[in-house]
C-alpha positions in Angstrom: -29.5 6.0 27.1 -27.6 5.2 30.6 -24.6 4.0 29.1 -22.1 6.8 28.2 -19.8 4.3 26.2 -22.7 3.0 24.2 -23.9 6.6 23.6 -20.7 8.2 22.5 -20.7 5.1 19.8 -23.7 5.8 18.6 -22.9 9.5 18.4 -19.6 8.6 16.6 -20.9 6.2 14.4 -23.5 8.4 13.2 -21.0 10.9 12.5 -18.3 8.7 10.7 -21.2 7.0 8.4 -21.7 9.8 7.6 -18.8 10.8 6.7 -18.0 7.6 5.0 -20.7 8.3 2.9 -19.1 11.7 1.9 -15.8 10.1 1.2 -16.7 7.3 -0.6 -19.4 9.2 -2.4 -16.4 11.1 -3.6 -15.2 8.4 -5.7 -17.7 7.3 -7.9 -18.0 10.6 -8.7 -14.4 11.2 -9.4 -14.4 8.0 -10.9 -16.9 9.5 -13.7 -15.6 13.2 -13.7 -12.0 11.5 -14.6 -10.0 8.8 -16.5 -8.6 5.9 -15.3 -5.2 6.6 -14.9 -6.0 9.9 -13.4 -8.2 8.2 -10.5 -4.7 6.1 -10.2 -3.0 8.9 -9.8 -5.4 10.8 -7.0 -6.0 7.3 -5.1 -2.1 7.1 -5.2 -1.3 10.7 -3.8 -4.3 10.0 -1.1 -2.6 6.8 0.1 1.1 8.4 0.8 -1.2 11.9 2.6 -2.6 8.6 4.9 1.0 6.9 5.5 2.6 10.5 6.2 -0.3 11.8 8.2 0.0 8.8 10.3 2.5 11.3 12.3 -0.2 13.5 13.1 -2.2 10.5 14.1 0.2 9.5 16.4 0.5 13.1 18.3 -3.5 13.0 18.3 -3.8 9.9 20.2 -1.2 11.3 22.9 -3.0 14.3 23.2 -6.6 11.9 23.3 -5.0 10.0 26.5 -4.1 13.0 27.7 -6.7 15.2 27.6 -8.8 11.7 28.3 -7.2 11.8 31.4 -6.9 15.2 32.9 -9.9 17.3 32.4 -9.3 19.7 34.6 -6.5 21.2 31.7 -3.9 20.7 34.2 -2.2 19.4 31.2 -2.8 22.4 28.4 0.9 23.5 28.4 2.2 20.1 27.8 -0.8 19.7 24.9 0.1 22.9 23.2 3.9 21.7 23.0 3.2 18.4 21.4 0.8 20.1 18.6 3.7 22.5 17.8 6.3 19.3 17.8 3.4 17.6 14.9 4.0 20.8 12.9 7.6 21.2 12.8 7.9 17.9 12.1 5.4 17.8 9.5 6.8 20.6 8.0 10.7 18.9 7.7 8.3 16.3 5.7 6.8 19.0 3.2 10.4 20.1 2.8 11.4 16.1 2.1 8.2 15.6 0.0 9.3 18.9 -2.4 13.4 17.4 -3.1 11.6 14.0 -3.6 8.9 14.8 -6.1 10.8 14.2 -9.4 11.7 11.0 -8.0 8.0 9.8 -6.8 7.1 11.3 -10.5 9.1 9.0 -12.2 8.6 5.9 -9.9 5.2 5.7 -9.8 4.4 7.0 -13.3 2.1 10.2 -12.7 1.9 12.6 -16.1 3.0 15.7 -13.7 4.9 16.9 -10.7 2.5 19.5 -9.8 -0.2 17.1 -7.4 3.0 16.5 -5.4 3.5 19.7 -4.6 -0.1 20.3 -3.2 0.3 17.2 -1.1 3.4 18.7 0.5 1.1 21.7 1.4 -1.4 19.2 2.4 1.2 18.1 5.8 1.2 20.4 8.0 -2.4 21.5 7.7 -3.3 18.1 8.3 -1.0 18.2 11.5 -3.3 21.0 12.4 -6.4 19.7 11.7 -5.9 16.0 13.4 -4.5 17.9 16.3 -7.4 19.9 16.8 -10.3 16.8 16.0 -8.1 14.5 18.6 -8.2 17.2 21.5 -12.3 17.3 21.0 -12.3 12.7 21.2 -10.2 13.7 23.8 -12.8 15.9 25.6 -15.7 13.2 24.3 -16.8 16.0 22.4 -18.0 13.4 19.4 -20.8 15.9 18.0 -18.1 18.8 17.7 -16.1 16.1 16.4 -18.2 14.5 13.7 -19.0 17.9 12.5 -15.4 19.2 11.8 -15.0 15.9 9.6 -18.1 16.1 7.8 -17.2 19.7 6.4 -13.9 18.5 5.3 -15.7 15.4 3.9 -18.7 17.5 2.2 -16.6 20.0 0.7 -13.5 18.0 -0.5 -16.7 16.4 -2.8 -18.1 19.7 -3.6 -14.7 21.5 -4.2 -13.4 18.7 -6.1 -16.5 18.1 -8.6 -16.0 21.9 -9.7 -12.3 21.6 -9.9 -12.4 18.9 -12.3 -15.9 19.3 -13.9 -13.8 21.7 -16.4 -10.7 20.5 -17.3 -10.2 16.7 -15.5 -6.6 16.6 -13.7 -4.9 15.2 -10.4 -3.4 18.4 -9.7 -7.2 20.2 -9.9 -8.7 17.4 -7.7 -5.7 18.1 -5.4 -6.9 21.4 -5.0 -10.1 21.0 -4.1 -8.6 18.6 -1.2 -6.9 21.6 -0.2 -9.3 24.3 0.0 -11.5 21.8 1.7 -9.5 21.0 4.5 -8.0 24.7 5.2 -12.0 25.2 5.8 -12.4 22.2 7.8 -9.6 24.0 10.3 -11.2 26.8 10.4 -14.1 25.5 12.5 -12.0 23.1 14.2 -9.6 26.1 16.2 -13.2 27.8 16.1 -14.4 24.7 19.2 -10.7 24.6 20.4 -8.8 27.8 20.0 -10.2 29.2 23.6 -9.3 26.1 25.8 -6.2 25.7 23.8 -5.0 28.6 21.8 -2.8 28.7 18.8 1.0 28.5 19.2 2.8 31.3 17.4 5.1 29.6 14.9 8.5 31.1 14.4 11.2 29.6 12.4 13.8 31.3 13.5 13.4 30.6 16.7 12.6 26.9 16.6 16.7 26.2 16.6 17.0 28.2 19.6 14.1 27.0 21.5 14.6 23.1 20.8 16.1 22.6 24.4 13.0 24.7 25.9 10.5 22.7 24.1 12.1 19.1 24.6 11.3 19.1 28.8 11.3 15.9 30.7 7.4 15.7 30.8 7.3 16.0 26.5 9.8 14.0 25.8 7.7 11.0 27.8 5.2 11.7 25.9 6.9 11.8 22.6 8.8 8.3 23.5 5.1 6.6 24.0 4.4 9.0 20.6 7.0 6.5 19.0 5.8 3.9 20.0 2.3 4.9 18.9 4.0 5.3 15.5 5.4 2.2 14.9 1.6 0.9 15.6 -0.1 3.0 13.4 2.3 2.8 11.0 1.9 -0.8 10.5 -2.0 -0.9 10.5 -1.7 1.9 8.1 0.5 0.0 5.6 -2.2 -2.9 6.2 -5.1 -1.3 4.2 -3.2 1.1 1.8 0.2 -0.1 0.3 -1.4 -2.0 -2.1 -2.4 0.5 -3.7 1.4 1.8 -3.7 2.5 -2.3 -5.1 -0.1 -2.1 -7.6 0.9 1.7 -9.1 4.7 0.8 -9.0 4.6 -2.4 -10.8 1.5 -2.7 -13.2 0.0 -0.3 -15.8 -1.5 3.2 -14.8 -4.5 1.3 -16.3 -4.3 -1.3 -14.1 -3.4 0.7 -11.0 -6.6 2.7 -11.9 -8.8 -0.4 -12.4 -7.5 -1.7 -8.8 -7.4 1.7 -7.0 -11.0 1.2 -8.3 -11.8 -2.0 -6.1 -9.7 -0.8 -3.3 -11.9 2.1 -2.0 -14.7 0.3 -2.5 -13.3 -2.2 0.1 -12.4 0.2 1.9 -15.7 1.7 3.2 -15.6 -1.5 6.0 -12.6 0.0 7.4 -13.5 3.6 7.7 -17.1 2.4 8.8 -15.5 0.9 11.9 -13.0 4.1 12.7 -15.7 5.3 15.3 -15.3 2.2 17.3 -12.0 2.3 17.8 -12.4 6.2 18.1 -14.8 5.6 20.8 -12.5 2.5 22.7 -9.1 4.8 22.8 -10.7 7.3 25.4 -12.8 4.7 27.1 -10.4 2.4 28.1 -7.9 3.0 30.6 -5.0 1.6 32.8 -7.1 2.2 36.0 -9.7 0.5 34.9 -10.1 -3.2 36.1 -8.9 -5.8 33.7 -12.5 -6.8 33.4 -13.5 -3.8 33.0 -11.7 -3.1 29.9 -12.3 -6.6 28.5 -16.2 -5.7 28.6 -15.4 -2.7 26.8 -13.5 -4.6 24.0 -16.1 -7.6 24.0 -18.4 -4.2 22.5 -16.3 -2.6 20.4 -15.8 -6.4 18.6 -19.4 -7.0 18.3 -20.2 -3.5 16.9 -17.5 -4.1 14.7 -18.8 -7.8 13.6 -22.4 -6.2 13.3 -20.6 -3.4 10.7 -18.3 -5.4 8.9 -20.2 -8.8 8.3 -23.0 -7.9 6.3 -21.1 -5.9 4.3 -18.6 -8.7 3.2 -21.8 -11.0 2.7 -23.2 -8.0 0.2 -19.3 -7.6 -1.4 -19.3 -11.4 -1.7 -22.6 -12.6 -3.5 -22.7 -9.0 -5.8 -19.4 -7.8 -6.2 -20.6 -6.5 -9.9 -23.5 -5.3 -9.2 -22.0 -3.1 -6.4 -19.0 -2.2 -8.4 -21.3 -0.6 -11.3 -23.5 0.7 -8.6 -20.9 2.4 -6.7 -17.9 3.3 -9.0 -19.4 2.8 -12.6 -19.4 -0.3 -15.1 -16.1 0.0 -16.0 -14.6 -0.8 -12.8 -16.4 -4.3 -12.8 -13.1 -6.5 -14.9 -11.7 -6.7 -11.5 -14.8 -7.3 -9.8 -13.5 -11.1 -8.5 -10.9 -9.0 -5.9 -13.8 -7.4 -4.2 -14.2 -10.0 -1.4 -10.5 -11.3 -1.2 -9.8 -7.3 -0.5 -12.5 -7.0 2.0 -11.8 -9.7 3.8 -8.3 -8.0 4.0 -9.5 -5.0 5.1 -11.8 -7.0 8.1 -8.5 -8.2 9.3 -6.9 -4.7 8.9 -10.1 -3.4 10.7 -9.8 -5.8 13.5 -6.0 -5.3 14.2 -6.7 -1.5 14.4 -9.4 -1.8 17.3 -6.5 -4.3 18.6 -3.7 -2.2 18.2 -6.0 0.8 20.1 -7.2 -1.0 22.8 -3.0 -2.1 23.6 -2.3 1.3 22.6 -5.0 2.8 25.8 -2.9 0.3 27.9 0.3 1.1 26.9 1.2 -2.5 25.9 4.6 -1.9 24.3 5.4 -5.4 23.6 2.9 -5.1 20.5 5.5 -3.3 18.7 6.3 -7.0 17.9 4.0 -8.3 15.8 3.4 -4.3 14.1 7.3 -4.9 13.2 6.9 -8.2 11.8 3.8 -7.3 9.7 5.5 -4.6 8.6 8.6 -6.3 7.2 6.0 -9.2 5.9 4.5 -7.0 3.9 7.0 -5.6 2.8 9.1 -8.2 1.9 6.3 -10.3 0.5 5.4 -7.0 -2.1 9.2 -6.5 -3.3 9.6 -10.9 -3.8 6.0 -12.0 -5.1 4.1 -9.8 -7.3 4.0 -11.1 -10.3 -0.4 -10.6 -10.4 -2.5 -8.7 -9.2 -4.4 -11.7 -7.5 -0.9 -12.5 -5.6 -0.6 -8.8 -4.1 -3.9 -9.3 -2.8 -3.3 -12.7 -1.0 0.5 -11.4 0.4 -2.1 -8.8 2.4 -4.5 -11.5 3.3 -1.7 -13.4 4.6 0.0 -11.1 7.0 -2.6 -9.7 8.2 -4.2 -13.0 9.4 -1.1 -13.7 11.2 -1.0 -10.5 12.6 -4.4 -10.2 14.0 -3.7 -13.6 15.3 -0.5 -12.9 17.1 -2.7 -10.1 18.3 -5.3 -11.9 20.1 -2.6 -14.7 21.7 -1.1 -11.0 23.4 -4.6 -10.2 24.3 -4.8 -13.2 26.4 -1.8 -12.7 28.2 1.5 -11.0 26.4 3.4 -11.2 29.4 3.2 -14.9 29.0 3.3 -15.5 25.0 6.7 -13.8 25.8 7.7 -16.5 28.4 6.4 -19.4 26.2 8.6 -18.0 23.1 11.4 -17.6 25.3 10.9 -21.0 26.6 10.1 -23.2 23.7 13.7 -21.1 22.0 15.6 -22.7 24.8 14.2 -26.1 24.5 14.9 -26.3 20.8 18.4 -24.9 21.5 
């Protein structure tokens, strides 16, 4: 295959689809091994983990940009420093989560506090794993990247089943994820440690060395990372925060049922992640505008080919799909599946466009990202009388943000100028 972009898409797509299959096999298996309340807790913890580890994704994307532009390893010291900052940051969140665990248990209606401790341990480990696979992505080593993710997904499934088969509990399920994460890290380190040695983390020296750590070049990349954080955190909220809203305002049984439907709908998002993952290191500031637009158009076509058939099947056969994937007891909420799928497709589209703008360092997209984040939080707080209303809130906000990004795609500066001009005329 002469087109490297398409070849990388094929490799990463096959790997990502295999990972997605194993990840989603985890959920139908777990729904048959645990009760609704326990499944709702597991899904809530995974959603929290996804939202917190946006931080590690941010550092990872910074690493992807550095390594994809500097193949001669000239930035190796900088990349190593970024990894160190990432892990230190996640250690800080680790301690914060431990402190807040009693409050989280009460507010999210958990039966036990212990799963939150396992969640806290996962944070620094996820930082190491995310950074190492990001390094592989930046080097265009999509095969090794896919294998690392496959190891985690497969072991999470197998160890999760072994953990709960004798005694179904949220804590035991989280232990399975913890062991799987540790073993996946071992593989990722094996593939990267020769080129990017793992630093020695001495907590006693962190404070003394902080000025040396934050040199000018690192600060520049961390500012870029802050921009990415706002973008990716908003995307994560767009497709995961609904579960936390439902867990907060509705009964544990309803939260468990909703978690199952949400899990199935997210097949669309994770099936499309490979497209964004290949686009990020391929789009470059040094490319011509038309060249980058062609890459984006290819990605949009691939995403449409993936998403639309899935949406059609989910819309026509929601009860059959739910019965097949996660069990008949979840069909009580089958009518939500098409609507959740639309919301997820919009989030996938937003994610792709955000990755495109991130690669080009278009800082103006912070405006729709923050607007969308505030919109979701505000609507979720003010309007949550029924589960359907919560879902509609997410669809509305995701649609508005997707439309805004299309305008930014044509010319962000012109959009901004028109906005200012319109505001002046109204004044």
